FITI-474296 format. One record per residue (C-alpha): residue in one letter; residue number from 0; x negated, y negated, z negated. Coordinates in Angstrom, 1 decimal. Layout:
BEGIN
[node "a", NUM, [X, Y, Z]]
...
***
This chain:
BEGIN
[node "m", 0, [-96.8, -65.9, -38.4]]
[node "l", 1, [-93.9, -65.0, -40.6]]
[node "q", 2, [-96.0, -62.5, -42.4]]
[node "l", 3, [-98.6, -65.1, -43.1]]
[node "m", 4, [-96.0, -67.5, -44.5]]
[node "k", 5, [-94.7, -64.8, -46.8]]
[node "i", 6, [-98.3, -64.1, -48.0]]
[node "a", 7, [-98.8, -67.8, -48.6]]
[node "a", 8, [-95.6, -68.1, -50.6]]
[node "v", 9, [-96.5, -65.1, -52.8]]
[node "a", 10, [-100.0, -66.6, -53.4]]
[node "a", 11, [-98.5, -69.9, -54.3]]
[node "a", 12, [-96.1, -68.3, -56.7]]
[node "m", 13, [-98.9, -66.3, -58.3]]
[node "l", 14, [-100.9, -69.5, -58.7]]
[node "l", 15, [-98.0, -71.3, -60.4]]
[node "a", 16, [-97.6, -68.4, -62.7]]
[node "a", 17, [-101.3, -68.3, -63.6]]
[node "t", 18, [-101.2, -72.1, -64.2]]
[node "a", 19, [-98.2, -71.7, -66.5]]
[node "l", 20, [-99.9, -68.9, -68.4]]
[node "a", 21, [-103.1, -70.9, -68.7]]
[node "r", 22, [-101.1, -73.9, -70.1]]
[node "a", 23, [-99.4, -71.5, -72.6]]
[node "a", 24, [-102.7, -70.1, -73.7]]
[node "d", 25, [-103.9, -73.7, -74.4]]
[node "t", 26, [-101.1, -74.4, -76.8]]
[node "a", 27, [-100.2, -73.0, -80.2]]
[node "t", 28, [-96.8, -72.5, -81.8]]
[node "a", 29, [-95.9, -74.2, -85.1]]
[node "d", 30, [-95.9, -70.8, -86.7]]
[node "d", 31, [-99.4, -69.9, -85.4]]
[node "t", 32, [-100.6, -73.4, -86.5]]
[node "a", 33, [-99.2, -72.8, -90.0]]
[node "r", 34, [-100.8, -69.4, -90.3]]
[node "f", 35, [-104.2, -70.7, -89.1]]
[node "l", 36, [-104.1, -73.6, -91.7]]
[node "a", 37, [-103.0, -71.2, -94.4]]
[node "g", 38, [-106.0, -68.9, -93.7]]
[node "m", 39, [-103.8, -66.2, -92.1]]
[node "p", 40, [-104.4, -64.7, -88.7]]
[node "p", 41, [-102.2, -66.2, -86.0]]
[node "s", 42, [-100.6, -64.1, -83.3]]
[node "a", 43, [-103.0, -62.2, -81.0]]
[node "e", 44, [-102.2, -64.2, -77.9]]
[node "s", 45, [-102.4, -67.6, -79.7]]
[node "a", 46, [-105.0, -70.2, -78.5]]
[node "l", 47, [-106.1, -70.4, -82.1]]
[node "t", 48, [-107.1, -66.8, -82.5]]
[node "p", 49, [-110.6, -67.3, -81.1]]
[node "l", 50, [-111.2, -70.0, -83.8]]
[node "t", 51, [-110.6, -67.4, -86.5]]
[node "q", 52, [-114.1, -66.1, -85.7]]
[node "d", 53, [-115.6, -69.3, -87.0]]
[node "p", 54, [-117.4, -68.8, -90.4]]
[node "a", 55, [-115.7, -71.9, -91.7]]
[node "w", 56, [-112.2, -70.5, -91.1]]
[node "r", 57, [-113.2, -67.1, -92.6]]
[node "r", 58, [-114.4, -68.8, -95.8]]
[node "h", 59, [-111.2, -70.9, -95.8]]
[node "a", 60, [-109.1, -67.7, -95.5]]
[node "r", 61, [-111.0, -66.1, -98.4]]
[node "f", 62, [-110.5, -69.2, -100.5]]
[node "f", 63, [-106.7, -69.2, -100.0]]
[node "d", 64, [-106.4, -65.4, -100.4]]
[node "t", 65, [-108.0, -65.7, -103.8]]
[node "a", 66, [-106.2, -68.9, -104.8]]
[node "f", 67, [-102.7, -67.8, -103.8]]
[node "g", 68, [-103.3, -64.2, -105.1]]
[node "q", 69, [-104.2, -65.6, -108.6]]
[node "l", 70, [-101.3, -68.0, -108.5]]
[node "e", 71, [-98.9, -65.2, -107.7]]
[node "q", 72, [-100.1, -63.1, -110.5]]
[node "r", 73, [-100.4, -65.9, -113.1]]
[node "q", 74, [-97.3, -67.9, -112.4]]
[node "l", 75, [-95.1, -67.4, -109.3]]
[node "s", 76, [-94.1, -63.8, -110.0]]
[node "k", 77, [-93.1, -64.8, -113.5]]
[node "i", 78, [-91.0, -67.7, -112.2]]
[node "r", 79, [-89.2, -65.4, -109.9]]
[node "i", 80, [-88.2, -63.1, -112.8]]
[node "w", 81, [-87.1, -66.2, -114.8]]
[node "a", 82, [-85.0, -67.6, -111.9]]
[node "d", 83, [-83.4, -64.2, -111.2]]
[node "a", 84, [-82.4, -63.9, -114.9]]
[node "n", 85, [-81.1, -67.4, -115.4]]
[node "l", 86, [-79.7, -68.6, -112.0]]
[node "a", 87, [-76.8, -66.2, -111.3]]
[node "a", 88, [-75.3, -68.0, -108.2]]
[node "p", 89, [-77.4, -70.8, -106.8]]
[node "l", 90, [-75.8, -73.1, -104.3]]
[node "p", 91, [-76.8, -73.2, -100.6]]
[node "t", 92, [-78.5, -76.6, -101.0]]
[node "m", 93, [-81.3, -77.7, -103.4]]
[node "f", 94, [-82.6, -81.2, -104.0]]
[node "y", 95, [-86.2, -81.8, -105.1]]
[node "m", 96, [-86.8, -85.5, -105.6]]
[node "f", 97, [-90.4, -86.8, -106.3]]
[node "s", 98, [-91.6, -83.5, -104.8]]
[node "g", 99, [-94.4, -84.4, -102.4]]
[node "p", 100, [-94.8, -81.5, -100.0]]
[node "d", 101, [-94.2, -79.0, -102.8]]
[node "l", 102, [-92.1, -76.4, -101.0]]
[node "l", 103, [-93.9, -73.7, -102.9]]
[node "y", 104, [-92.0, -74.3, -106.2]]
[node "a", 105, [-88.7, -75.2, -104.5]]
[node "d", 106, [-88.8, -71.8, -102.9]]
[node "v", 107, [-89.8, -69.9, -106.0]]
[node "f", 108, [-87.2, -71.4, -108.2]]
[node "y", 109, [-84.4, -71.4, -105.6]]
[node "p", 110, [-85.3, -68.6, -103.1]]
[node "k", 111, [-81.6, -68.1, -102.2]]
[node "a", 112, [-81.1, -71.7, -101.0]]
[node "v", 113, [-80.4, -72.2, -97.3]]
[node "t", 114, [-81.2, -76.0, -97.1]]
[node "y", 115, [-84.1, -77.6, -99.0]]
[node "v", 116, [-84.3, -81.4, -99.2]]
[node "l", 117, [-87.6, -82.7, -100.5]]
[node "s", 118, [-88.5, -86.4, -100.8]]
[node "a", 119, [-91.4, -88.6, -102.0]]
[node "l", 120, [-93.5, -91.5, -100.9]]
[node "e", 121, [-96.2, -89.6, -99.0]]
[node "p", 122, [-95.9, -89.9, -95.2]]
[node "v", 123, [-94.9, -87.0, -93.0]]
[node "g", 124, [-97.8, -87.3, -90.6]]
[node "a", 125, [-97.9, -85.9, -87.0]]
[node "v", 126, [-97.2, -82.4, -85.9]]
[node "p", 127, [-100.7, -81.0, -85.8]]
[node "d", 128, [-102.1, -79.8, -82.5]]
[node "l", 129, [-105.2, -77.8, -83.4]]
[node "t", 130, [-106.1, -77.1, -79.8]]
[node "k", 131, [-107.1, -80.7, -79.5]]
[node "v", 132, [-109.2, -80.9, -82.6]]
[node "p", 133, [-113.0, -80.9, -81.8]]
[node "r", 134, [-114.5, -77.5, -82.7]]
[node "g", 135, [-117.0, -79.1, -84.9]]
[node "s", 136, [-114.5, -80.9, -87.1]]
[node "i", 137, [-112.3, -77.8, -87.9]]
[node "a", 138, [-114.3, -77.0, -91.0]]
[node "s", 139, [-114.0, -80.5, -92.5]]
[node "n", 140, [-110.2, -80.5, -91.8]]
[node "l", 141, [-109.7, -77.2, -93.5]]
[node "y", 142, [-111.7, -78.4, -96.5]]
[node "d", 143, [-109.5, -81.4, -96.8]]
[node "i", 144, [-106.5, -79.2, -97.0]]
[node "e", 145, [-108.1, -77.1, -99.8]]
[node "q", 146, [-108.9, -80.3, -101.7]]
[node "s", 147, [-105.3, -81.6, -101.3]]
[node "l", 148, [-103.9, -78.3, -102.6]]
[node "g", 149, [-106.4, -77.9, -105.4]]
[node "s", 150, [-104.4, -79.4, -108.2]]
[node "i", 151, [-101.1, -77.7, -107.4]]
[node "l", 152, [-102.7, -74.3, -107.1]]
[node "s", 153, [-104.3, -74.9, -110.5]]
[node "f", 154, [-101.8, -77.0, -112.4]]
[node "s", 155, [-98.5, -76.7, -110.5]]
[node "f", 156, [-98.4, -80.4, -109.4]]
[node "f", 157, [-100.0, -82.7, -106.9]]
[node "i", 158, [-102.3, -85.5, -107.9]]
[node "t", 159, [-101.1, -88.1, -105.5]]
[node "k", 160, [-104.3, -90.2, -105.4]]
[node "e", 161, [-106.4, -87.1, -104.3]]
[node "m", 162, [-103.8, -86.0, -101.7]]
[node "k", 163, [-103.8, -89.5, -100.1]]
[node "t", 164, [-107.6, -89.5, -99.9]]
[node "d", 165, [-107.9, -86.0, -98.4]]
[node "l", 166, [-105.1, -86.3, -95.8]]
[node "q", 167, [-105.3, -89.9, -95.0]]
[node "a", 168, [-105.9, -89.9, -91.3]]
[node "g", 169, [-107.1, -87.8, -88.4]]
[node "p", 170, [-105.5, -84.9, -86.4]]
[node "i", 171, [-104.4, -83.1, -89.6]]
[node "s", 172, [-102.8, -85.7, -91.8]]
[node "g", 173, [-99.8, -86.4, -94.0]]
[node "t", 174, [-97.6, -83.9, -95.8]]
[node "l", 175, [-96.7, -81.7, -92.8]]
[node "p", 176, [-99.9, -79.6, -92.8]]
[node "l", 177, [-99.3, -78.8, -96.5]]
[node "l", 178, [-95.7, -77.8, -95.8]]
[node "y", 179, [-97.0, -75.5, -93.1]]
[node "v", 180, [-99.4, -73.8, -95.5]]
[node "f", 181, [-96.7, -73.2, -98.1]]
[node "l", 182, [-94.3, -71.8, -95.5]]
[node "a", 183, [-96.9, -69.4, -94.2]]
[node "r", 184, [-98.2, -68.3, -97.6]]
[node "s", 185, [-94.5, -67.8, -98.8]]
[node "g", 186, [-94.0, -65.3, -96.0]]
[node "k", 187, [-91.9, -67.6, -93.8]]
[node "t", 188, [-91.8, -67.8, -90.0]]
[node "i", 189, [-91.4, -71.3, -88.5]]
[node "r", 190, [-89.0, -71.4, -85.6]]
[node "d", 191, [-88.6, -75.1, -84.9]]
[node "v", 192, [-90.1, -78.4, -86.1]]
[node "r", 193, [-88.6, -81.8, -85.3]]
[node "l", 194, [-89.7, -85.3, -86.5]]
[node "i", 195, [-86.5, -87.1, -87.5]]
[node "a", 196, [-85.3, -90.4, -88.9]]
[node "l", 197, [-82.3, -91.6, -90.9]]
[node "d", 198, [-80.6, -94.9, -90.3]]
[node "d", 199, [-79.3, -97.0, -93.2]]
[node "k", 200, [-76.0, -95.1, -93.2]]
[node "g", 201, [-77.7, -91.6, -93.4]]
[node "a", 202, [-77.1, -90.6, -89.8]]
[node "t", 203, [-79.9, -88.4, -88.4]]
[node "y", 204, [-81.9, -89.2, -85.2]]
[node "f", 205, [-84.7, -87.3, -83.5]]
[node "a", 206, [-88.0, -89.1, -83.3]]
[node "n", 207, [-87.5, -90.3, -79.7]]
[node "e", 208, [-84.1, -91.9, -80.5]]
[node "n", 209, [-83.5, -95.4, -81.8]]
[node "a", 210, [-82.4, -95.3, -85.4]]
[node "g", 211, [-82.3, -99.1, -85.8]]
[node "t", 212, [-83.9, -100.9, -88.7]]
[node "n", 213, [-84.5, -99.6, -92.3]]
[node "v", 214, [-85.5, -96.2, -90.9]]
[node "t", 215, [-86.4, -93.4, -93.2]]
[node "r", 216, [-88.9, -91.1, -91.5]]
[node "g", 217, [-88.8, -87.3, -92.1]]
[node "v", 218, [-89.2, -83.9, -90.6]]
[node "r", 219, [-86.8, -81.0, -90.1]]
[node "i", 220, [-88.3, -77.5, -90.1]]
[node "v", 221, [-86.2, -74.4, -89.3]]
[node "f", 222, [-87.7, -71.2, -90.6]]
[node "a", 223, [-86.8, -67.7, -91.6]]
[node "g", 224, [-87.9, -65.4, -94.5]]
[node "g", 225, [-88.5, -61.7, -94.4]]
[node "d", 226, [-84.8, -60.9, -94.1]]
[node "g", 227, [-84.5, -63.0, -91.0]]
[node "q", 228, [-82.0, -65.5, -92.5]]
[node "e", 229, [-82.5, -68.9, -90.9]]
[node "k", 230, [-83.0, -71.8, -93.3]]
[node "t", 231, [-83.7, -75.5, -93.0]]
[node "l", 232, [-86.3, -77.7, -94.8]]
[node "y", 233, [-86.0, -81.5, -94.8]]
[node "y", 234, [-88.8, -83.7, -96.0]]
[node "f", 235, [-88.3, -87.4, -96.1]]
[node "a", 236, [-91.0, -90.1, -96.9]]
[node "t", 237, [-88.9, -92.6, -98.9]]
[node "d", 238, [-88.9, -95.0, -101.8]]
[node "l", 239, [-86.7, -93.5, -104.5]]
[node "s", 240, [-86.6, -96.7, -106.6]]
[node "n", 241, [-83.3, -98.6, -106.9]]
[node "r", 242, [-84.4, -101.1, -104.4]]
[node "g", 243, [-85.7, -98.4, -102.0]]
[node "v", 244, [-82.6, -96.2, -101.9]]
[node "k", 245, [-80.3, -99.2, -101.7]]
[node "s", 246, [-81.9, -100.2, -98.3]]
[node "s", 247, [-82.1, -96.7, -96.9]]
[node "g", 248, [-79.6, -94.0, -95.9]]
[node "f", 249, [-81.4, -91.2, -97.8]]
[node "l", 250, [-78.8, -90.7, -100.6]]
[node "q", 251, [-76.0, -90.9, -98.0]]
[node "f", 252, [-77.6, -88.1, -96.1]]
[node "c", 253, [-78.0, -86.1, -99.3]]
[node "q", 254, [-74.3, -86.7, -100.1]]
[node "t", 255, [-73.3, -84.8, -97.0]]
[node "l", 256, [-75.0, -81.7, -98.4]]
[node "a", 257, [-73.8, -82.0, -102.0]]
[node "p", 258, [-73.2, -80.4, -104.4]]
[node "a", 259, [-76.6, -78.9, -104.9]]
[node "d", 260, [-79.0, -77.4, -107.4]]
[node "s", 261, [-81.9, -79.7, -108.3]]
[node "l", 262, [-85.5, -79.4, -109.4]]
[node "i", 263, [-87.5, -82.2, -111.1]]
[node "k", 264, [-91.1, -81.5, -112.1]]
[node "s", 265, [-94.1, -83.7, -112.8]]
[node "a", 266, [-92.1, -86.8, -111.9]]
[node "s", 267, [-94.3, -89.3, -113.7]]
[node "y", 268, [-91.3, -90.1, -116.1]]
[node "l", 269, [-89.9, -92.5, -113.5]]
[node "l", 270, [-86.4, -91.4, -114.3]]
[node "h", 271, [-86.9, -92.7, -117.8]]
[node "t", 272, [-87.2, -96.3, -116.5]]
[node "g", 273, [-84.6, -98.7, -115.4]]
[node "n", 274, [-86.0, -98.8, -111.8]]
[node "f", 275, [-84.8, -95.4, -110.9]]
[node "t", 276, [-81.2, -95.3, -112.3]]
[node "t", 277, [-79.6, -94.9, -108.9]]
[node "v", 278, [-81.3, -91.7, -108.0]]
[node "r", 279, [-80.9, -90.5, -111.6]]
[node "d", 280, [-77.1, -91.1, -111.5]]
[node "f", 281, [-76.9, -89.5, -108.1]]
[node "l", 282, [-78.6, -86.3, -109.3]]
[node "l", 283, [-76.3, -86.1, -112.4]]
[node "a", 284, [-73.2, -86.6, -110.2]]
[node "n", 285, [-74.2, -84.2, -107.4]]
[node "s", 286, [-76.0, -81.3, -109.1]]
[node "a", 287, [-74.5, -78.1, -110.3]]
[node "t", 288, [-77.7, -77.2, -112.1]]
[node "i", 289, [-80.9, -79.1, -112.8]]
[node "i", 290, [-84.2, -77.4, -113.7]]
[node "q", 291, [-86.6, -79.9, -115.1]]
[node "d", 292, [-89.5, -80.5, -117.4]]
[node "d", 293, [-89.5, -83.4, -119.8]]
[node "s", 294, [-90.7, -85.8, -117.1]]
[node "g", 295, [-87.3, -85.5, -115.4]]
[node "i", 296, [-84.0, -87.0, -116.5]]
[node "p", 297, [-84.1, -88.1, -120.2]]
[node "l", 298, [-81.8, -86.1, -122.4]]
[node "v", 299, [-79.8, -89.2, -123.5]]
[node "s", 300, [-78.7, -89.8, -119.9]]
[node "y", 301, [-76.8, -86.5, -119.9]]
[node "n", 302, [-73.2, -86.4, -121.1]]
[node "p", 303, [-73.2, -83.5, -123.5]]
[node "k", 304, [-69.5, -82.9, -122.8]]
[node "k", 305, [-70.3, -82.2, -119.2]]
[node "w", 306, [-73.5, -80.1, -119.5]]
[node "r", 307, [-74.7, -77.0, -121.1]]
[node "f", 308, [-78.4, -77.0, -122.0]]
[node "l", 309, [-80.7, -74.0, -122.0]]
[node "p", 310, [-84.2, -74.9, -123.2]]
[node "f", 311, [-87.3, -72.7, -122.6]]
[node "g", 312, [-90.8, -72.9, -123.8]]
[node "r", 313, [-92.2, -75.6, -126.2]]
[node "y", 314, [-91.9, -79.3, -126.1]]
[node "a", 315, [-95.3, -80.7, -127.0]]
[node "g", 316, [-94.5, -84.3, -126.0]]
[node "p", 317, [-95.9, -86.2, -123.0]]
[node "i", 318, [-99.6, -86.3, -122.2]]
[node "d", 319, [-101.5, -89.5, -123.1]]
[node "k", 320, [-101.2, -90.9, -119.6]]
[node "f", 321, [-97.4, -91.5, -120.2]]
[node "p", 322, [-97.1, -93.3, -123.6]]
[node "g", 323, [-93.6, -94.3, -124.9]]
[node "t", 324, [-91.8, -91.3, -123.3]]
[node "y", 325, [-91.5, -89.0, -126.3]]
[node "q", 326, [-87.9, -87.8, -126.9]]
[node "p", 327, [-86.9, -87.0, -130.4]]
[node "k", 328, [-83.6, -85.4, -129.2]]
[node "y", 329, [-85.6, -83.3, -126.7]]
[node "a", 330, [-87.8, -82.1, -129.6]]
[node "e", 331, [-84.7, -81.2, -131.6]]
[node "l", 332, [-83.2, -79.3, -128.7]]
[node "f", 333, [-86.3, -77.3, -128.2]]
[node "r", 334, [-86.4, -76.0, -131.8]]
[node "r", 335, [-83.9, -73.4, -130.4]]
[node "a", 336, [-85.8, -72.8, -127.2]]
[node "r", 337, [-86.2, -69.4, -125.7]]
[node "p", 338, [-89.8, -68.2, -124.9]]
[node "m", 339, [-91.3, -68.8, -121.5]]
[node "d", 340, [-94.3, -66.8, -120.1]]
[node "f", 341, [-95.6, -69.3, -117.5]]
[node "g", 342, [-96.9, -72.8, -117.4]]
[node "i", 343, [-95.4, -75.7, -115.5]]
[node "g", 344, [-95.7, -79.5, -115.2]]
[node "y", 345, [-98.3, -81.8, -116.7]]
[node "r", 346, [-98.7, -79.6, -119.8]]
[node "w", 347, [-99.6, -76.7, -117.5]]
[node "r", 348, [-100.8, -74.3, -120.2]]
[node "t", 349, [-98.2, -71.7, -121.0]]
[node "f", 350, [-98.0, -72.4, -124.8]]
[node "e", 351, [-97.4, -76.1, -124.1]]
[node "s", 352, [-95.0, -76.0, -121.2]]
[node "n", 353, [-91.2, -76.6, -121.3]]
[node "l", 354, [-88.3, -76.2, -118.9]]
[node "l", 355, [-84.7, -77.3, -119.4]]
[node "l", 356, [-82.0, -75.7, -117.4]]
[node "s", 357, [-78.9, -77.9, -117.4]]
[node "i", 358, [-75.6, -76.4, -116.2]]
[node "k", 359, [-72.7, -78.6, -115.3]]
[node "l", 360, [-69.4, -77.6, -116.9]]
[node "a", 361, [-66.1, -77.5, -115.1]]
[node "s", 362, [-63.6, -80.3, -115.7]]
[node "d", 363, [-61.9, -78.3, -118.5]]
[node "g", 364, [-65.2, -77.9, -120.3]]
[node "s", 365, [-65.7, -74.2, -119.2]]
[node "e", 366, [-68.4, -72.6, -117.2]]
[node "s", 367, [-67.9, -70.7, -114.0]]
[node "a", 368, [-68.8, -67.0, -114.5]]
[node "d", 369, [-70.8, -67.3, -111.2]]
[node "t", 370, [-73.2, -69.9, -112.7]]
[node "t", 371, [-73.5, -68.6, -116.2]]
[node "p", 372, [-76.9, -66.9, -116.8]]
[node "s", 373, [-76.9, -63.7, -118.7]]
[node "a", 374, [-77.7, -64.5, -122.3]]
[node "p", 375, [-79.0, -62.2, -125.1]]
[node "s", 376, [-76.7, -61.2, -127.9]]
[node "a", 377, [-78.7, -63.3, -130.3]]
[node "e", 378, [-80.8, -66.3, -129.9]]
[node "p", 379, [-84.4, -65.2, -129.9]]
[node "p", 380, [-86.7, -66.6, -132.6]]
[node "q", 381, [-89.0, -69.4, -131.5]]
[node "p", 382, [-92.5, -67.8, -131.5]]
[node "k", 383, [-95.2, -69.7, -133.4]]
[node "p", 384, [-97.4, -71.6, -131.1]]
[node "p", 385, [-101.0, -70.5, -131.1]]
[node "r", 386, [-103.7, -72.6, -132.7]]
[node "p", 387, [-104.8, -75.5, -130.5]]
[node "r", 388, [-107.6, -74.5, -128.2]]
[node "k", 389, [-110.2, -76.5, -126.4]]
[node "p", 390, [-109.3, -77.2, -122.8]]
[node "r", 391, [-110.5, -74.4, -120.6]]
[node "p", 392, [-111.6, -74.9, -117.0]]
[node "p", 393, [-109.1, -74.0, -114.3]]
[node "p", 394, [-109.4, -70.7, -112.4]]
[node "p", 395, [-112.8, -70.2, -110.7]]
[node "y", 396, [-111.4, -70.7, -107.2]]
[node "f", 397, [-110.8, -74.4, -108.0]]
[node "e", 398, [-113.7, -76.7, -107.4]]
[node "p", 399, [-112.8, -80.3, -108.3]]
[node "p", 400, [-114.2, -83.1, -106.2]]
[node "p", 401, [-116.3, -85.8, -107.9]]
[node "g", 402, [-114.1, -88.1, -109.9]]
[node "f", 403, [-111.2, -85.6, -110.2]]
[node "f", 404, [-108.6, -86.7, -112.8]]
[node "w", 405, [-107.7, -83.9, -115.2]]
[node "f", 406, [-104.1, -83.9, -116.5]]
[node "s", 407, [-105.0, -82.1, -119.8]]
[node "r", 408, [-106.1, -82.8, -123.2]]
***
């Protein structure tokens, strides 16, 4: 009898173990989900691995292999060289306001940051569980991600209207799937993902905790690069206008991480208006360096006694969509600009793009040796811009949807 009881106990234990393994096989880690969405093979034991045999996923993988490969050769590799030459000692934290889910450029400009804080209006969305997505709808969901990323892979910025349309609802929605793609394609390994919220004082709560009223929703992703160093990405869906930041705790949260390096790119010239002075003043007060194109902080808002300016590229003025934002002082500054061999921002062609690196001076007006970029012995001459050319179509991997709005002229 005792022997039968032992056998029954062993059998029960084996059944429980088998059930646990079956449940594990039915789930997918955040890292495997990110790799699958990015067109990269998940781990062999992942529940998503059988789905990689689907012809739709294989086409998706080829699409992203080509798109990211061309982007790396055309732009990202050149930005890394630029950042390494001009950012001697970046700080542990970087702020990227008006970013959307653009971790790609946050990482390539500031690869040594340990904490990334991104913010924009687009909602976070839910943590995607691809094991619950009907097999027949995987193809359409992957296509929506391709469409949402089409503009940033071609022009370096998101077209918000298209992104809202492509990731509006469903099991793969919001900005989180796009953050996953950028993390995977940047060689990162996701270790933890938590939906979070900020109260109106900037205190952090997990999704199942009560943060009170005026809550700012976000996500915290802990990840590691190839060197194994653990880093943290925050993305918050928040209104950055004066009225919006006044009623939220977002800037109070950022204050706890300051000072930081900042990136502003393709920001719709919002910081040129009177409705975004609070976040503009915050960035000026809490940034050690600011990398921006001309859609960022207007030059007249900087105190020239507190900042050193290093212009790169060519200032061709704003595109027609943003009239009244031309800056004569910006044009004067860029007469002494250094050459730049990559495109960025709304004027995404290399010979039209501009970047301004602003470095905050110490209180005595000097620069720390740690933050001073190496400079050539003589200011290089400004190369003559080539003759205007007719707009060329973007790289062949980008297939614009009907009604796509082109930021070019």
